[in-house]
C-alpha distance (Angstrom), angle and dihedral (degrees) to the residues before:
residue distance angle dihedral
M1 . . .
A2 3.71 . .
F3 3.77 114.7 .
G4 3.71 98.8 176.2
G5 3.74 145.6 -34.8
F6 3.78 133.2 -84.3
S7 3.72 100.2 -80.1
D8 3.78 134.8 134.7
N9 3.80 91.7 -126.4
P10 3.83 108.0 123.7
H11 3.81 91.6 -156.1
Q12 3.77 99.8 69.5
T13 3.83 117.6 173.2
P14 3.78 127.9 -165.6
M15 3.80 117.1 -94.6
A16 3.79 113.0 -99.2
E17 3.81 94.6 -152.3
I18 3.81 123.5 99.6
N19 3.78 116.9 -134.6
V20 3.84 104.4 -130.7
T21 3.81 96.7 175.9
P22 3.84 95.3 97.0
M23 3.80 90.6 48.6
V24 3.81 91.7 50.8
D25 3.81 90.1 48.9
V26 3.80 92.0 52.5
M27 3.81 91.8 47.2
L28 3.81 91.8 51.1
V29 3.81 91.4 49.8
L30 3.84 90.0 50.5
L31 3.81 90.4 48.3
V32 3.81 91.5 53.0
I33 3.82 90.7 47.8
F34 3.82 91.9 51.5
I35 3.80 92.2 46.6
I36 3.79 90.4 53.3
T37 3.82 97.1 43.5
A38 3.84 99.2 40.2
P39 3.84 94.9 83.0
L40 3.82 89.4 53.7
F41 3.80 91.4 62.1
T42 3.80 92.2 59.0
H43 3.78 94.3 49.9
A44 3.80 108.1 115.4
I45 3.76 121.5 -143.8
K46 3.78 113.0 -135.3
L47 3.80 109.9 -125.8
D48 3.76 132.9 175.5
L49 3.81 99.4 -140.5
P50 3.80 121.0 -160.1
T51 3.78 120.0 -114.7
A52 3.77 124.7 -129.3
A53 3.77 134.0 179.5
S54 3.77 123.8 -143.7
A55 3.75 133.2 -169.6
A56 3.77 115.2 -88.4
A57 3.77 115.6 -102.8
P58 3.79 110.4 -96.3
E59 3.76 114.6 -101.7
K60 3.78 111.7 -104.1
P61 3.80 109.2 -119.0
E62 3.76 119.5 -123.2
T63 3.78 121.5 -108.8
V64 3.79 122.5 -124.0
T65 3.80 118.7 -162.5
V66 3.78 119.8 -151.5
S67 3.80 113.1 -172.3
I68 3.79 128.5 -168.9
N69 3.79 119.9 -166.6
G70 3.81 126.6 -151.3
E71 3.83 93.1 -89.3
G72 3.81 92.3 54.6
Q73 3.82 97.5 -104.5
I74 3.82 110.2 151.3
Y75 3.83 123.1 -142.2
W76 3.82 128.0 -166.6
E77 3.79 101.7 -152.3
K78 3.87 94.7 -42.1
E79 3.81 98.6 -31.6
A80 3.82 117.4 105.6
L81 3.83 113.5 -127.7
T82 3.78 140.0 179.1
E83 3.82 120.5 -125.3
P84 3.85 94.6 -99.4
Q85 3.82 90.9 49.1
L86 3.82 90.1 49.4
A87 3.81 91.3 50.1
A88 3.82 90.2 52.4
K89 3.82 91.7 49.1
L90 3.82 91.1 48.5
V91 3.83 91.1 52.4
E92 3.80 89.8 48.7
A93 3.82 91.2 49.4
G94 3.82 91.1 47.1
K95 3.82 90.2 60.0
K96 3.83 93.8 56.3
T97 3.78 121.3 103.0
P98 2.98 115.3 -112.7
Q99 3.75 94.9 28.3
P100 3.80 115.0 -122.6
E101 3.77 119.8 -118.9
L102 3.79 112.7 -114.4
Q103 3.79 114.7 -138.4
L104 3.78 112.0 -163.8
R105 3.80 116.8 -155.6
A106 3.78 115.9 -176.0
D107 3.78 131.8 175.3
K108 3.80 112.5 -115.9
A109 3.83 88.6 -119.7
T110 3.83 92.1 57.1
R111 3.80 115.1 116.8
Y112 3.80 113.4 -110.8
E113 3.81 89.7 -130.9
I114 3.82 90.9 67.7
I115 3.81 92.7 47.1
A116 3.81 91.2 48.9
K117 3.82 90.5 49.9
V118 3.83 91.7 52.4
M119 3.81 90.4 48.1
A120 3.80 91.2 49.9
D121 3.81 91.4 48.2
A122 3.83 90.1 50.5
Q123 3.79 91.9 50.8
S124 3.78 93.7 46.3
G125 3.82 88.6 46.7
G126 3.80 89.3 60.5
L127 3.80 100.4 -104.9
S128 3.78 112.5 141.8
R129 3.81 101.8 174.9
M130 3.76 117.1 71.1
G131 3.78 132.2 157.9
F132 3.77 134.4 -175.1
V133 3.79 118.4 -131.6
T134 3.80 116.0 -144.3
E135 3.77 136.3 163.9
P136 3.79 122.4 -120.7
P137 3.80 115.2 -110.2
A138 3.77 116.2 -94.9
A139 3.78 113.7 -98.8
P140 3.81 114.0 -112.1
A141 3.79 116.0 -105.8
G142 3.78 110.8 -85.8
A143 3.81 94.6 19.3
G144 3.77 116.9 135.4
K145 3.79 95.1 26.0
């Protein structure tokens, strides 16, 4: 390391400059190495890969939403129906392949008797997949802060 020049000054101090020449030399050598080796990374190896067949992914069944409001009015998707019309639609949906999933949405003021009747109609119509749609409870004020 250089600590000073050739001077007659008795109070010599170390040089405050950093010699960057060795760092530049190393960086240039690395640059040349990367320039030479970069084409080797893109070289593709020719392979004769085996072939295999797999089963097709099962078709995702459609979803049918049956809604019941607080007065007991039944809706198929957004179409208002009577109980006999709903039973006919449930039988028709039960014959489809794959069977649709029935999502039952009911107002919290709906009588259980009506919900039980819709569930019984769905089961007798041949539908085996049924889910109930609910909403998560509202978070109390100040929660999550």
